[in-house]
Phi, psi and omega in degrees: 000129185289157180302324182294320178293319174305307182297325179294314179300317181294322177295318178298317180296318176295321175300318177295325177298316179291318178298316182297318178301309179298325182296317180294314179299315181293325180294318181291321183294317181288325185276324187231000185306310183293319179298317180298319180304311186292318184289335186277342188300312178287324186297319187282003178277345176258125187302318181289317175295333179294318182294317181295320180294321178294324180294313180297317181298315181298326179289321180289313186280345183061034185192123171279336174300313181297325179289324178297318178292322177295317181289325178296321176296325175297312180299320182296324183275354181082010180292320175229160180284156179298328185289315180294326181293324176291324174293325176295323182290324178297320176295323176303316179299322176293316183299320179294323177298320180293325177298322178296320180300310181300316182290347181274351178284164180288097185242026183304326182290342176291331183304301177292324183295313181296316185293312178297314182291316183296315181292325176293318175300316183290327184263341191275348185213159175264356179296124184297320185297315179293320182292322180289322175302315178300321175299316177298318182294318179291324175298317178301314178299317176292331178294312179296317181298317182296325177293326174294323182292323177297319177298312183293324181288334180271350182305313180296348178292342179301329180276353186289136177269342178278326183302310178306327180290321176290318178300317179297322178299309184290331180292328182272344180234073189292335180293315177298317179298319180300312180292321179301310180303318177301316181293317182298317180297320176296324178290323179288331185055035180200113177289329177302310180297318180296314179290322176298324177298316178294318184295316180300318178292326178294320182297334178267004178086011184274327185242117175291155185304317183297315179296319179303316181297317176302313183293326176297317177301320177296322178303315179297324176292313180297321183289328178287344182274334188300303184302314177299326177291320184290336185249013186300335179257010185274175179297145181310319183295336179281333182281342184301314183294311178299324175295319175300322179290329177291320180296318182280307186280320177292310179292322177300323181287329178291318179299317179293324178298312176302319179291319179291325178282336181279313187279324185052062184287161173287147180260005182297329182291350182272348179153170188271342179235162180301312182298323178297319182294321182293312181294318182288335174286323176294319172298316183296318179303310182290330174294317181294323179292323178298307184298315183286338180286336183297302179289341184264359190301314183293320179297316181290322176298319184293316179295322174302312181302316183292321179295315181296322182289329176298323181269006181256122175237124186260124172247099187300323181293322178295316179301320182289325182293324178291322182295330183269352189292133180224145178275354184280077182279120181298327184291344180271359188295332180289348176243099187306322181298320179288324181295320181292324181293322179296316181293325177294317175303315181289326177295324176300323178290327176296320181298319179298318183292316183297320179299319178298318182296320179291325178290314188285335186293327178284330176292328176285332170302319184276317181231084182292140184212129186300314183289328181286326177297319178295317179298320180292320177303322179295331176295326176295328175293324176297313177304318179295319182293320179291321180303313178300314178303311180295318181299316179294322182295311177298325180298315179294325183289331183286347173295325177284154178301139176225152172285171181293323177297317182294322183291325175296318177294323174300315179293327181294312180296321179294316176300318180297315178303314182300317184290322176294322178297321178293318174306313179298324181291323178297316179299313186279310186286325183259303190287321175299326175296324178293321182295318180296323175298315181297321181290316179296326185263354179064040183275155174223143178283157171281158183302321180293318178296319180292324175295321177298311179298315180292328177292317182290320180297316178302324178292317177297320180295318178294321180290326177299317181293322173295324178293321176294323177294317180298321180303326184269306187283329184055039182282122184291327180292320176294317180298317176297319179297318180300316181292319178299323181290328176299316177299314184298319181290334178301316180287327179295319179297325178290319183289325179295314178300319180292325176293320179295313180296329176294324177290329177291318178303318182284353173081024178299117182300317181292327178292323178290315181298323187257008187307306183294322181298312186299308184293321183291323179293317175297323178293321177299317179290324178296317180295318175301318181296322180290324175297315182292320179299324185291342176294345180271344186301317183297324176294316180292322177296321181295325179273358178075029177258006181237134172238112184069240176246020182236150174290141171289152180290137184276000000 
């Protein structure tokens, strides 16, 4: 087999490894992401629980970077402190290392089991939770399969005369090997995939343990760079945790590289085989960073804030220009297709604002704050202004001749804007009033009641994103799924109300105190979901999939 063919097979196996890792992560995020976010807010306020939560999240998401971004957003929103956030990220690094350890066991039997079970779950139902669980199982199956493919694809390299020369070069130039591993990890955007590739090649005898440890240290450097780069344009509060991770993990990897090359310790204590030694070195490194990070946490956090402050430059003129930027170009009104495209862009911006409002309202239920309540109310003013502007723009566009399809699209956009404006009103006029009532009276939900609210809210958030996607893509399958979810949530609302009344009957004091807030919030969320689901009706009507206000039987 020629070298180019071998490299092609190896590249295909690595590509599948990256795809499978991402598939598992996105499946977990879509199925459980919102619920996990709500449950973790209180957990991460305890330093020890923050470490454990970060470890569990990394195992679930198959990515320490995803956890870093999530925790960074929590810190930016003031939900968790920056110190607790950094400890959670330390735990996440250990969690991702443990994932690698698990995946090195003989899991070949999981491939057919996960693929069959996952495919069946994905295709047998329209329920999103089941489909995403199926997606996760298929991803796990493909992940294990990709590791087998990497091993098989690299087998012909045993006969290569060039590979030993390359390995000897990197073994003699550890600094270059360290930097190359960091670059590859950044390109992969996954430390798990990078270390698994190194371990698989080590298992075939291509990478000696000493070189493998140097490469793993480089992987940790590359992984610590990903989150700061992804959040470079984010709010300063969001960037502090990723920068702190870079200072601890990135700088720590460099210190450990120097110590390893200077002391040259034996790797035998790390395991009996090369792959075990490399994996255990990866786990040991992250454990050392965790232990060292506890006494240094305040110092690292302070340094992170100063670094973020140095990179933050406020240009008031530029901020005003962005604030006033609008897609509603009057010059495009003479071309209906362009005018409708502009209106669509502006409507998508309204969708983004409404999504932010919907996300932040549940945070205020948990931690009411007068300043944040005012900030959220100001977002509704923005929605109202954009709604008026889009409505006026579309009215001007209809004066020009339009095709039937263009006229229908115009009505669809106008209807979507009306519904988005109504959603904003419900959040501000109804739900913010509940938040204020909870704040004024110092009320607290029961654990069961809070779980019901956050779960219901998570479903509405997921449906909101589907609705916004339908507005742009006009995909019939997504539209149908959205309307089916509306029916499902109606049943969930009934079950939630019944559970609440049972708690009232049992005389739970907190349930009595928060009864009206609980029931009114569920009602408001249900109304919001119905408004968002109705954005799918024009697509379904066009496809002949809607009869009255109900879906036709499939």
